[in-house]
C-alpha distance (Angstrom), angle and dihedral (degrees) to the residues before:
residue distance angle dihedral
M1 . . .
I2 3.81 . .
S3 3.78 109.0 .
T4 3.79 132.3 -160.5
T5 3.81 126.5 -146.4
T6 3.78 136.7 -155.6
N7 3.78 122.2 -119.6
S8 3.80 90.6 -103.1
N9 3.77 92.0 55.2
R10 3.80 96.1 45.7
S11 3.78 93.3 69.1
S12 3.81 92.8 57.1
M13 3.80 98.9 40.9
K14 3.82 116.7 101.7
H15 3.80 128.5 -149.0
N16 3.80 93.1 9.6
A17 3.77 127.6 151.1
S18 3.78 136.5 159.9
L19 3.77 136.0 -92.6
D20 3.79 116.2 -175.4
G21 3.77 89.4 -18.3
K22 3.80 95.3 -52.3
E23 3.77 125.1 114.0
I24 3.80 116.9 -111.7
D25 3.79 118.4 -161.1
S26 3.80 130.3 -166.0
K27 3.80 92.7 -99.0
T28 3.79 91.3 58.2
L29 3.81 91.6 49.2
S30 3.80 89.6 50.5
S31 3.80 91.7 48.3
W32 3.81 90.9 53.2
L33 3.78 90.7 50.6
I34 3.79 91.7 48.7
D35 3.82 90.9 48.3
I36 3.80 89.3 53.7
A37 3.80 90.4 51.0
D38 3.80 97.3 43.9
K39 3.79 103.4 31.3
R40 3.83 104.7 17.5
D41 3.79 83.4 -124.2
K42 3.81 108.6 -168.1
R43 3.79 94.2 -168.1
A44 3.80 90.8 54.4
F45 3.79 88.9 49.3
A46 3.82 91.1 50.2
N47 3.81 90.1 51.9
L48 3.79 91.9 47.5
F49 3.81 91.2 47.3
K50 3.80 91.7 50.7
W51 3.81 92.1 49.7
F52 3.80 97.1 46.3
S53 3.81 98.4 35.8
P54 3.85 99.5 84.9
K55 3.80 91.4 41.9
I56 3.80 94.8 51.4
M57 3.80 92.0 42.7
G58 3.80 90.1 51.1
F59 3.78 91.3 50.7
G60 3.81 90.7 45.8
R61 3.81 93.4 51.9
K62 3.80 91.2 51.8
Q63 3.80 92.8 43.1
F64 3.81 99.1 47.0
N65 3.81 105.6 16.0
N66 3.80 84.6 -140.1
P67 3.85 123.0 105.4
A68 3.81 93.4 -155.1
M69 3.79 91.9 54.5
A70 3.81 90.7 45.6
S71 3.81 88.0 55.5
E72 3.78 90.3 48.3
L73 3.80 89.8 51.6
L74 3.81 90.2 52.0
Q75 3.80 93.6 49.1
E76 3.80 94.4 45.6
T77 3.80 92.8 45.7
M78 3.78 95.8 50.2
T79 3.81 92.4 42.4
N80 3.78 88.1 56.3
V81 3.80 90.7 46.2
W82 3.82 88.7 56.5
R83 3.80 93.4 46.0
K84 3.80 98.0 42.2
A85 3.80 102.7 33.6
H86 3.81 89.3 114.5
L87 3.82 88.2 68.0
Y88 3.80 92.2 62.5
N89 3.80 115.2 105.1
S90 3.80 114.0 -168.0
E91 3.81 90.5 -160.5
K92 3.81 91.4 62.8
G93 3.78 99.9 49.0
A94 3.78 150.6 -32.1
A95 3.79 122.8 -65.6
T96 3.81 89.5 -117.8
T97 3.81 91.7 57.3
W98 3.80 91.4 49.5
V99 3.81 95.5 47.4
Y100 3.82 93.4 44.7
T101 3.81 89.2 50.7
V102 3.80 89.1 54.5
M103 3.80 88.7 48.6
R104 3.80 93.0 48.6
N105 3.80 93.3 51.3
I106 3.80 92.1 49.8
S107 3.81 92.5 47.1
F108 3.80 91.2 52.4
D109 3.82 90.6 48.8
M110 3.79 89.2 52.5
L111 3.80 91.2 49.1
R112 3.80 91.9 49.9
K113 3.81 91.4 51.7
I114 3.78 91.1 49.6
Q115 3.78 92.2 49.7
A116 3.81 91.4 47.0
N117 3.81 91.2 51.1
H118 3.82 92.6 46.3
E119 3.78 91.8 -127.2
D120 3.77 116.6 173.5
T121 3.79 98.6 -154.1
L122 3.81 94.0 107.3
S123 3.77 130.3 69.5
D124 3.79 116.0 -105.9
D125 3.80 93.1 -107.9
I126 3.82 97.3 58.7
W127 3.80 94.8 109.4
P128 3.82 95.8 52.8
L129 3.79 87.8 49.5
A130 3.80 91.2 49.9
E131 3.78 90.6 50.7
A132 3.77 90.8 48.7
Q133 3.80 90.0 55.5
N134 3.81 91.2 51.1
S135 3.80 98.5 65.6
D136 3.81 102.2 99.1
E137 3.79 135.8 -1.2
H138 3.81 93.3 -116.4
V139 3.81 90.6 60.3
F140 3.81 89.4 79.3
A141 3.78 93.9 61.4
D142 3.78 96.8 83.7
H143 3.80 97.2 -154.1
L144 3.82 89.3 52.8
M145 3.80 92.6 43.8
D146 3.80 91.2 53.5
K147 3.80 90.5 51.4
Q148 3.80 90.7 51.6
I149 3.80 92.4 49.0
A150 3.80 93.7 44.5
R151 3.80 90.8 51.9
Y152 3.80 93.4 58.1
L153 3.80 100.1 29.4
N154 3.80 95.2 101.2
R155 3.80 90.4 58.3
L156 3.79 90.0 68.5
P157 3.81 125.8 86.9
D158 3.80 111.6 -97.3
N159 3.81 94.5 -108.6
Q160 3.83 92.1 53.3
K161 3.81 93.1 41.8
Q162 3.80 89.1 54.5
I163 3.81 91.3 56.1
V164 3.81 94.8 46.8
Q165 3.80 91.6 48.5
G166 3.79 90.3 52.0
V167 3.81 95.2 48.7
Y168 3.80 100.6 39.8
F169 3.80 105.8 27.3
Q170 3.81 104.7 27.0
D171 3.83 96.4 36.7
L172 3.81 91.8 -130.4
S173 3.79 123.0 156.0
Q174 3.78 120.0 -123.8
E175 3.79 89.1 -111.0
Q176 3.82 90.9 54.8
L177 3.79 91.2 49.1
A178 3.80 91.6 50.3
K179 3.81 90.0 52.5
N180 3.81 94.9 43.3
L181 3.81 93.3 48.0
N182 3.79 93.9 38.5
I183 3.81 93.0 -128.9
P184 3.83 131.3 123.4
L185 3.78 117.8 -83.9
G186 3.80 89.3 -123.1
T187 3.80 89.7 59.2
V188 3.81 90.8 53.4
K189 3.80 90.4 50.7
S190 3.79 93.4 47.6
R191 3.79 93.1 49.0
L192 3.80 91.3 48.3
R193 3.81 91.6 50.9
L194 3.79 91.6 50.4
A195 3.80 93.0 44.9
L196 3.81 93.9 50.7
T197 3.80 90.7 48.2
K198 3.81 91.6 51.3
L199 3.81 92.7 45.6
R200 3.80 91.1 52.8
Q201 3.80 90.0 49.2
H202 3.81 92.5 50.9
I203 3.80 93.1 46.3
G204 3.80 92.4 46.0
A205 3.81 93.0 48.5
D206 3.80 92.8 51.6
N207 3.83 92.0 47.0
D208 3.83 94.5 51.7
């Protein structure tokens, strides 16, 4: 089920990534999801878990700023993928879109519970970040999200561009950025909010 591609084919393939050095395209991801639904195929699930795991963990770390909660998001997401795989319809969308939608819904449920319980484990800008992630379905595919951000990054002021580069391309926390740039944490948060708002406006304007 894991397919390899030549150099000439790599440039034209969409939504591909690697697993143990082999290229994985969207059709393979869909076939794994269908095998889970139809056959309860544990090997297909293991492959799917391995492919999505770093992506969901990366999203979880940015969303919650808490490794334990990122792990919980991964476990809950993939458990739901196993349980609800029969609801996936390959004719209506890519496997990545479906899995990231499951992830998004679980992450919002977790955020609602935290807010309801008045927990203080999240930074005060978690909700603006959550909203920023909820603009379009393709945002949840991290390789596509990075391309979108990179395309519009130069339209931002230098101080905002510096923050976005740190968060999305250097995998730095807001606290690390504040220390590295020698600026208050609140300034980092404010610049990130403004940058995400401007990026969404630019992307939305070009897609109209």
